[in-house]
C-alpha atoms as a printed R data frame, in Angstrom:
    type eleno elety resid chain resno       x       y       z
1   ATOM     1    CA   MET     A     1  38.459 -55.649 -18.335
2   ATOM     2    CA   SER     A     2  42.251 -55.246 -18.391
3   ATOM     3    CA   THR     A     3  44.008 -53.626 -21.351
4   ATOM     4    CA   SER     A     4  45.482 -56.970 -22.495
5   ATOM     5    CA   ARG     A     5  42.105 -58.725 -22.323
6   ATOM     6    CA   ALA     A     6  40.439 -55.843 -24.195
7   ATOM     7    CA   ASN     A     7  43.085 -56.013 -26.919
8   ATOM     8    CA   LEU     A     8  42.652 -59.780 -27.200
9   ATOM     9    CA   ALA     A     9  38.865 -59.372 -27.516
10  ATOM    10    CA   SER     A    10  39.393 -56.727 -30.201
11  ATOM    11    CA   VAL     A    11  41.693 -59.008 -32.222
12  ATOM    12    CA   GLU     A    12  39.241 -61.917 -31.925
13  ATOM    13    CA   LYS     A    13  36.341 -59.694 -33.002
14  ATOM    14    CA   SER     A    14  38.142 -58.276 -36.020
15  ATOM    15    CA   SER     A    15  39.149 -61.728 -37.204
16  ATOM    16    CA   ARG     A    16  35.613 -63.115 -37.008
17  ATOM    17    CA   TYR     A    17  33.488 -60.274 -38.385
18  ATOM    18    CA   SER     A    18  33.761 -57.441 -40.862
19  ATOM    19    CA   ALA     A    19  33.730 -53.912 -39.459
20  ATOM    20    CA   VAL     A    20  30.202 -53.259 -40.767
21  ATOM    21    CA   GLU     A    21  28.839 -56.513 -39.329
22  ATOM    22    CA   TRP     A    22  30.451 -55.778 -35.968
23  ATOM    23    CA   GLU     A    23  28.873 -52.310 -35.854
24  ATOM    24    CA   THR     A    24  25.475 -53.872 -36.666
25  ATOM    25    CA   ARG     A    25  25.989 -56.364 -33.863
26  ATOM    26    CA   VAL     A    26  26.860 -53.593 -31.409
27  ATOM    27    CA   GLN     A    27  23.823 -51.539 -32.412
28  ATOM    28    CA   LEU     A    28  21.515 -54.556 -32.173
29  ATOM    29    CA   ALA     A    29  22.892 -55.497 -28.750
30  ATOM    30    CA   ALA     A    30  22.290 -51.887 -27.653
31  ATOM    31    CA   CYS     A    31  18.714 -52.164 -28.934
32  ATOM    32    CA   TYR     A    32  18.159 -55.277 -26.801
33  ATOM    33    CA   ARG     A    33  19.519 -53.494 -23.738
34  ATOM    34    CA   LEU     A    34  17.265 -50.482 -24.389
35  ATOM    35    CA   VAL     A    35  14.161 -52.626 -24.824
36  ATOM    36    CA   ALA     A    36  14.997 -54.179 -21.451
37  ATOM    37    CA   ARG     A    37  15.735 -50.769 -19.947
38  ATOM    38    CA   TYR     A    38  12.320 -49.429 -20.994
39  ATOM    39    CA   ARG     A    39  10.538 -52.581 -19.745
40  ATOM    40    CA   MET     A    40   9.286 -53.858 -23.076
41  ATOM    41    CA   THR     A    41  10.473 -57.444 -22.513
42  ATOM    42    CA   ASP     A    42   8.637 -60.721 -21.870
43  ATOM    43    CA   LEU     A    43  11.308 -62.752 -20.056
44  ATOM    44    CA   ILE     A    44  13.259 -64.464 -22.914
45  ATOM    45    CA   TYR     A    45  10.353 -64.842 -25.330
46  ATOM    46    CA   THR     A    46  10.361 -61.927 -27.759
47  ATOM    47    CA   HIS     A    47  12.959 -61.039 -30.354
48  ATOM    48    CA   ILE     A    48  14.735 -58.375 -32.386
49  ATOM    49    CA   SER     A    49  16.619 -59.111 -35.597
50  ATOM    50    CA   ALA     A    50  18.962 -57.207 -37.870
51  ATOM    51    CA   ARG     A    51  19.975 -58.006 -41.437
52  ATOM    52    CA   VAL     A    52  23.664 -58.851 -41.859
53  ATOM    53    CA   PRO     A    53  25.084 -56.014 -43.996
54  ATOM    54    CA   GLY     A    54  25.985 -56.875 -47.553
55  ATOM    55    CA   VAL     A    55  23.919 -60.071 -47.851
56  ATOM    56    CA   LYS     A    56  20.223 -60.687 -48.529
57  ATOM    57    CA   ASP     A    57  19.700 -64.024 -46.817
58  ATOM    58    CA   GLN     A    58  21.281 -63.695 -43.369
59  ATOM    59    CA   PHE     A    59  20.185 -61.987 -40.192
60  ATOM    60    CA   LEU     A    60  21.121 -61.791 -36.517
61  ATOM    61    CA   LEU     A    61  18.755 -62.962 -33.775
62  ATOM    62    CA   ASN     A    62  18.919 -63.229 -30.014
63  ATOM    63    CA   PRO     A    63  20.389 -66.367 -28.436
64  ATOM    64    CA   TYR     A    64  17.381 -68.233 -27.039
65  ATOM    65    CA   GLY     A    65  17.641 -68.426 -23.267
66  ATOM    66    CA   LEU     A    66  19.350 -65.112 -22.519
67  ATOM    67    CA   MET     A    67  17.549 -62.175 -20.933
68  ATOM    68    CA   PHE     A    68  17.729 -59.048 -23.073
69  ATOM    69    CA   GLU     A    69  20.007 -57.306 -20.564
70  ATOM    70    CA   GLU     A    70  22.517 -60.159 -20.981
71  ATOM    71    CA   ILE     A    71  22.823 -59.980 -24.757
72  ATOM    72    CA   THR     A    72  26.127 -58.831 -26.233
73  ATOM    73    CA   ALA     A    73  27.335 -58.173 -29.765
74  ATOM    74    CA   SER     A    74  29.235 -61.462 -29.941
75  ATOM    75    CA   SER     A    75  26.428 -63.603 -28.463
76  ATOM    76    CA   LEU     A    76  23.972 -62.803 -31.285
77  ATOM    77    CA   VAL     A    77  23.168 -65.783 -33.514
78  ATOM    78    CA   LYS     A    78  23.694 -65.524 -37.284
79  ATOM    79    CA   ILE     A    79  21.032 -67.427 -39.202
80  ATOM    80    CA   ASP     A    80  19.948 -67.726 -42.824
81  ATOM    81    CA   LEU     A    81  16.455 -67.641 -44.322
82  ATOM    82    CA   GLU     A    82  16.274 -71.436 -44.245
83  ATOM    83    CA   GLY     A    83  16.810 -71.495 -40.485
84  ATOM    84    CA   ARG     A    84  20.404 -72.720 -40.575
85  ATOM    85    CA   GLN     A    85  22.694 -71.323 -37.889
86  ATOM    86    CA   LEU     A    86  25.864 -70.149 -39.608
87  ATOM    87    CA   GLU     A    87  28.069 -70.302 -36.544
88  ATOM    88    CA   ASP     A    88  27.942 -72.213 -33.272
89  ATOM    89    CA   ASN     A    89  28.061 -70.089 -30.146
90  ATOM    90    CA   GLY     A    90  26.260 -72.569 -27.916
91  ATOM    91    CA   TYR     A    91  22.759 -71.126 -28.319
92  ATOM    92    CA   GLY     A    92  19.733 -71.823 -30.480
93  ATOM    93    CA   VAL     A    93  17.013 -69.419 -31.602
94  ATOM    94    CA   ASN     A    94  13.303 -69.078 -30.861
95  ATOM    95    CA   ALA     A    95  11.392 -71.038 -33.546
96  ATOM    96    CA   ALA     A    96   8.465 -68.585 -33.602
97  ATOM    97    CA   GLY     A    97  10.952 -65.750 -33.812
98  ATOM    98    CA   PHE     A    98  12.540 -67.333 -36.879
99  ATOM    99    CA   THR     A    99   9.123 -67.630 -38.565
100 ATOM   100    CA   ILE     A   100   8.256 -63.976 -38.054
101 ATOM   101    CA   HIS     A   101  11.643 -62.449 -38.797
102 ATOM   102    CA   SER     A   102  12.558 -64.632 -41.758
103 ATOM   103    CA   ALA     A   103   9.236 -63.770 -43.411
104 ATOM   104    CA   ILE     A   104   9.876 -60.038 -43.295
105 ATOM   105    CA   HIS     A   105  13.588 -60.109 -44.094
106 ATOM   106    CA   ALA     A   106  12.934 -62.317 -47.139
107 ATOM   107    CA   ALA     A   107  10.210 -60.085 -48.540
108 ATOM   108    CA   ARG     A   108  11.216 -56.568 -47.486
109 ATOM   109    CA   HIS     A   109  14.766 -55.777 -48.577
110 ATOM   110    CA   ASP     A   110  14.289 -52.185 -47.407
111 ATOM   111    CA   VAL     A   111  13.993 -53.457 -43.823
112 ATOM   112    CA   ALA     A   112  17.188 -53.767 -41.785
113 ATOM   113    CA   CYS     A   113  15.682 -54.484 -38.365
114 ATOM   114    CA   VAL     A   114  12.508 -56.205 -37.093
115 ATOM   115    CA   LEU     A   115  11.360 -55.782 -33.486
116 ATOM   116    CA   HIS     A   116   8.548 -57.745 -31.811
117 ATOM   117    CA   THR     A   117   7.188 -57.232 -28.285
118 ATOM   118    CA   HIS     A   118   4.569 -58.617 -25.881
119 ATOM   119    CA   THR     A   119   4.052 -55.539 -23.712
120 ATOM   120    CA   ARG     A   120   1.003 -55.105 -21.479
121 ATOM   121    CA   SER     A   121  -0.343 -52.101 -23.354
122 ATOM   122    CA   GLY     A   122   0.513 -53.493 -26.786
123 ATOM   123    CA   PHE     A   123  -1.195 -56.763 -25.921
124 ATOM   124    CA   ALA     A   124  -4.225 -54.881 -24.582
125 ATOM   125    CA   VAL     A   125  -4.716 -52.822 -27.744
126 ATOM   126    CA   SER     A   126  -4.118 -55.894 -29.900
127 ATOM   127    CA   CYS     A   127  -7.136 -57.417 -28.141
128 ATOM   128    CA   GLN     A   128  -9.369 -54.410 -28.860
129 ATOM   129    CA   LYS     A   129 -11.381 -54.785 -32.048
130 ATOM   130    CA   GLN     A   130 -10.890 -51.161 -33.163
131 ATOM   131    CA   GLY     A   131  -7.099 -51.367 -32.857
132 ATOM   132    CA   LEU     A   132  -5.052 -48.216 -32.329
133 ATOM   133    CA   LEU     A   133  -7.298 -45.157 -32.189
134 ATOM   134    CA   PRO     A   134  -6.218 -41.652 -33.336
135 ATOM   135    CA   LEU     A   135  -6.514 -40.303 -29.805
136 ATOM   136    CA   ASN     A   136  -3.140 -38.744 -29.084
137 ATOM   137    CA   GLN     A   137  -0.123 -37.218 -30.794
138 ATOM   138    CA   MET     A   138   1.895 -40.428 -30.717
139 ATOM   139    CA   ALA     A   139  -0.939 -42.519 -32.134
140 ATOM   140    CA   LEU     A   140  -1.509 -39.974 -34.900
141 ATOM   141    CA   GLN     A   141   1.995 -40.579 -36.215
142 ATOM   142    CA   PHE     A   142   0.787 -44.090 -37.119
143 ATOM   143    CA   TYR     A   143  -2.469 -42.906 -38.697
144 ATOM   144    CA   LYS     A   144  -3.106 -45.051 -41.804
145 ATOM   145    CA   ARG     A   145   0.473 -46.288 -41.523
146 ATOM   146    CA   LEU     A   146  -0.194 -49.400 -39.452
147 ATOM   147    CA   GLY     A   147  -0.808 -52.993 -40.536
148 ATOM   148    CA   TYR     A   148  -2.921 -55.577 -38.711
149 ATOM   149    CA   HIS     A   149  -2.427 -59.343 -38.710
150 ATOM   150    CA   ASP     A   150  -5.029 -61.791 -37.389
151 ATOM   151    CA   TYR     A   151  -3.894 -64.261 -34.756
152 ATOM   152    CA   GLU     A   152  -3.192 -67.773 -36.072
153 ATOM   153    CA   GLY     A   153  -1.701 -69.277 -32.915
154 ATOM   154    CA   ILE     A   154   1.967 -69.433 -31.890
155 ATOM   155    CA   ALA     A   155   3.926 -68.587 -35.044
156 ATOM   156    CA   LEU     A   156   5.476 -71.986 -35.735
157 ATOM   157    CA   ASP     A   157   3.776 -72.648 -39.081
158 ATOM   158    CA   HIS     A   158   5.925 -71.386 -41.956
159 ATOM   159    CA   ASP     A   159   2.805 -71.238 -44.121
160 ATOM   160    CA   GLU     A   160   1.842 -68.136 -42.130
161 ATOM   161    CA   ARG     A   161   4.809 -66.160 -43.460
162 ATOM   162    CA   PRO     A   162   3.183 -64.886 -46.678
163 ATOM   163    CA   ARG     A   163   0.178 -63.697 -44.684
164 ATOM   164    CA   LEU     A   164   2.413 -61.856 -42.204
165 ATOM   165    CA   VAL     A   165   4.117 -60.077 -45.100
166 ATOM   166    CA   ALA     A   166   0.788 -59.240 -46.740
167 ATOM   167    CA   SER     A   167  -0.582 -57.838 -43.465
168 ATOM   168    CA   LEU     A   168   2.449 -55.582 -43.025
169 ATOM   169    CA   GLY     A   169   2.232 -54.422 -46.644
170 ATOM   170    CA   ARG     A   170   4.448 -51.373 -47.203
171 ATOM   171    CA   HIS     A   171   4.083 -50.223 -43.603
172 ATOM   172    CA   TYR     A   172   6.833 -50.196 -40.986
173 ATOM   173    CA   ALA     A   173   4.635 -51.035 -38.000
174 ATOM   174    CA   MET     A   174   1.972 -53.643 -37.327
175 ATOM   175    CA   ILE     A   175  -0.345 -54.839 -34.579
176 ATOM   176    CA   LEU     A   176  -0.446 -58.619 -34.279
177 ATOM   177    CA   ARG     A   177  -4.009 -59.112 -33.089
178 ATOM   178    CA   ASN     A   178  -4.349 -60.861 -29.715
179 ATOM   179    CA   HIS     A   179  -0.557 -61.092 -29.655
180 ATOM   180    CA   GLY     A   180   1.468 -57.872 -29.542
181 ATOM   181    CA   LEU     A   181   3.361 -55.291 -31.582
182 ATOM   182    CA   LEU     A   182   5.879 -55.391 -34.435
183 ATOM   183    CA   THR     A   183   8.022 -52.719 -36.066
184 ATOM   184    CA   ALA     A   184  10.276 -52.967 -39.113
185 ATOM   185    CA   GLY     A   185  12.894 -50.272 -39.521
186 ATOM   186    CA   ARG     A   186  15.191 -49.266 -42.335
187 ATOM   187    CA   THR     A   187  17.743 -48.925 -39.555
188 ATOM   188    CA   ILE     A   188  18.018 -50.295 -36.029
189 ATOM   189    CA   PRO     A   189  17.390 -46.826 -34.520
190 ATOM   190    CA   GLU     A   190  14.226 -46.467 -36.625
191 ATOM   191    CA   ALA     A   191  12.846 -49.845 -35.517
192 ATOM   192    CA   PHE     A   192  13.478 -48.976 -31.865
193 ATOM   193    CA   SER     A   193  11.934 -45.521 -32.224
194 ATOM   194    CA   LEU     A   194   8.831 -46.880 -33.914
195 ATOM   195    CA   MET     A   195   8.369 -49.464 -31.168
196 ATOM   196    CA   PHE     A   196   9.008 -46.979 -28.359
197 ATOM   197    CA   TYR     A   197   6.305 -44.626 -29.628
198 ATOM   198    CA   LEU     A   198   3.875 -47.341 -30.742
199 ATOM   199    CA   GLU     A   199   4.054 -48.767 -27.234
200 ATOM   200    CA   ARG     A   200   3.535 -45.288 -25.760
201 ATOM   201    CA   ALA     A   201   0.525 -44.724 -28.022
202 ATOM   202    CA   CYS     A   202  -1.005 -48.010 -26.870
203 ATOM   203    CA   SER     A   203  -0.330 -47.195 -23.219
204 ATOM   204    CA   MET     A   204  -2.026 -43.812 -23.560
205 ATOM   205    CA   GLN     A   205  -5.038 -45.403 -25.248
206 ATOM   206    CA   VAL     A   206  -5.475 -47.981 -22.488
207 ATOM   207    CA   ARG     A   207  -5.266 -45.273 -19.816
208 ATOM   208    CA   ALA     A   208  -7.549 -42.820 -21.610
209 ATOM   209    CA   LEU     A   209 -10.274 -45.383 -22.258
210 ATOM   210    CA   GLY     A   210  -9.867 -46.971 -18.834
211 ATOM   211    CA   GLY     A   211 -11.024 -43.835 -17.031
212 ATOM   212    CA   GLY     A   212 -14.552 -44.082 -18.410
213 ATOM   213    CA   ALA     A   213 -14.608 -40.528 -19.791
214 ATOM   214    CA   ALA     A   214 -15.697 -39.822 -23.375
215 ATOM   215    CA   PRO     A   215 -12.681 -39.557 -25.738
216 ATOM   216    CA   ASN     A   216 -11.755 -36.141 -27.121
217 ATOM   217    CA   TRP     A   217 -11.220 -36.744 -30.831
218 ATOM   218    CA   PRO     A   218  -8.806 -34.529 -32.849
219 ATOM   219    CA   ASN     A   219 -10.325 -32.053 -35.279
220 ATOM   220    CA   GLN     A   220 -10.870 -32.982 -38.914
221 ATOM   221    CA   GLY     A   221  -7.643 -33.003 -40.922
222 ATOM   222    CA   VAL     A   222  -5.341 -33.135 -37.886
223 ATOM   223    CA   PRO     A   223  -4.648 -36.905 -38.067
224 ATOM   224    CA   GLU     A   224  -3.560 -36.658 -41.715
225 ATOM   225    CA   LYS     A   225  -1.386 -33.600 -41.028
226 ATOM   226    CA   THR     A   226   0.298 -35.200 -38.015
227 ATOM   227    CA   ALA     A   227   0.963 -38.442 -39.881
228 ATOM   228    CA   ILE     A   228   2.707 -36.553 -42.694
229 ATOM   229    CA   LEU     A   229   4.841 -34.524 -40.270
230 ATOM   230    CA   GLY     A   230   5.844 -37.627 -38.354
231 ATOM   231    CA   GLN     A   231   6.654 -39.708 -41.406
232 ATOM   232    CA   GLY     A   232  10.337 -38.825 -41.615
233 ATOM   233    CA   ALA     A   233  10.975 -38.232 -37.944
234 ATOM   234    CA   PHE     A   234  11.657 -41.761 -36.747
235 ATOM   235    CA   ASP     A   235  14.676 -42.491 -38.922
236 ATOM   236    CA   GLY     A   236  16.257 -39.072 -39.463
237 ATOM   237    CA   MET     A   237  15.683 -37.422 -36.094
238 ATOM   238    CA   LEU     A   238  16.337 -40.551 -34.060
239 ATOM   239    CA   SER     A   239  19.528 -41.415 -35.914
240 ATOM   240    CA   ALA     A   240  20.881 -37.885 -35.644
241 ATOM   241    CA   LEU     A   241  19.809 -36.995 -32.110
242 ATOM   242    CA   ALA     A   242  18.148 -39.567 -29.867
243 ATOM   243    CA   TRP     A   243  20.018 -42.747 -30.854
244 ATOM   244    CA   PRO     A   244  23.483 -41.424 -29.951
245 ATOM   245    CA   ALA     A   245  22.029 -40.233 -26.639
246 ATOM   246    CA   LEU     A   246  20.519 -43.674 -26.060
247 ATOM   247    CA   ARG     A   247  23.865 -45.299 -26.852
248 ATOM   248    CA   ARG     A   248  25.504 -43.042 -24.275
249 ATOM   249    CA   LYS     A   249  22.901 -44.225 -21.762
250 ATOM   250    CA   CYS     A   250  23.833 -47.832 -22.546
251 ATOM   251    CA   ASP     A   251  27.503 -46.995 -22.050
252 ATOM   252    CA   ARG     A   252  26.819 -45.401 -18.673
253 ATOM   253    CA   VAL     A   253  24.583 -48.209 -17.401
254 ATOM   254    CA   ASP     A   254  26.503 -51.237 -18.669
255 ATOM   255    CA   PRO     A   255  28.913 -51.091 -21.634
256 ATOM   256    CA   SER     A   256  29.243 -54.891 -21.758
257 ATOM   257    CA   TYR     A   257  26.746 -54.962 -24.658
258 ATOM   258    CA   LYS     A   258  29.700 -54.056 -26.918
259 ATOM   259    CA   ASN     A   259  31.616 -57.239 -26.012
């Protein structure tokens, strides 16, 4: 992009959005690119949302029809809790995505970002009756800190929203049975971190059980200890260390997410 075009884009951006909303948009667009980068996408059919700073009833969602690696800060759709699009950028939103994300944003004001995936390993564990087992270090960080929600079909029925919220409870991660994974972060980096490691935990479980060998269970007391140690790591450590590094990766690969 030439200097004049970059300046024009900057003026247009500053006139449309506040500085804090623009930074949220940039971070959310980076999150989409990272989810694509780490192969946690399902074509155009999953979704990540972020609460618009300073308001309780608005959030940003992906434009329905774009691949995650195409999403930019300015292409994100602003929507309210009633499903009304608050600006027209030529795209709609996924109806099931609205159901899931509006439910959590309306009920959990501590949540800034909601991330939902249909990964192979996440889907596989969501189909296993026992759910996520305390088999490895990553899974232990979710020990007794994970909600479960029974499958009710494609999430188009708004009557399901209270049950989604009840299943999540006060947790920040949930397995949607027979469906996939969901994380809810107090920040965008926290939501991404939770999903990255929840997906890894599921992948390790599928591989460990798939070999046919008997599982090696951690010693008594270790799951509780590991869960406590991991409790503050996702937000603090990821915001301070890993998230800036991940943003630098985005900048190296394709900085267009900031447009």
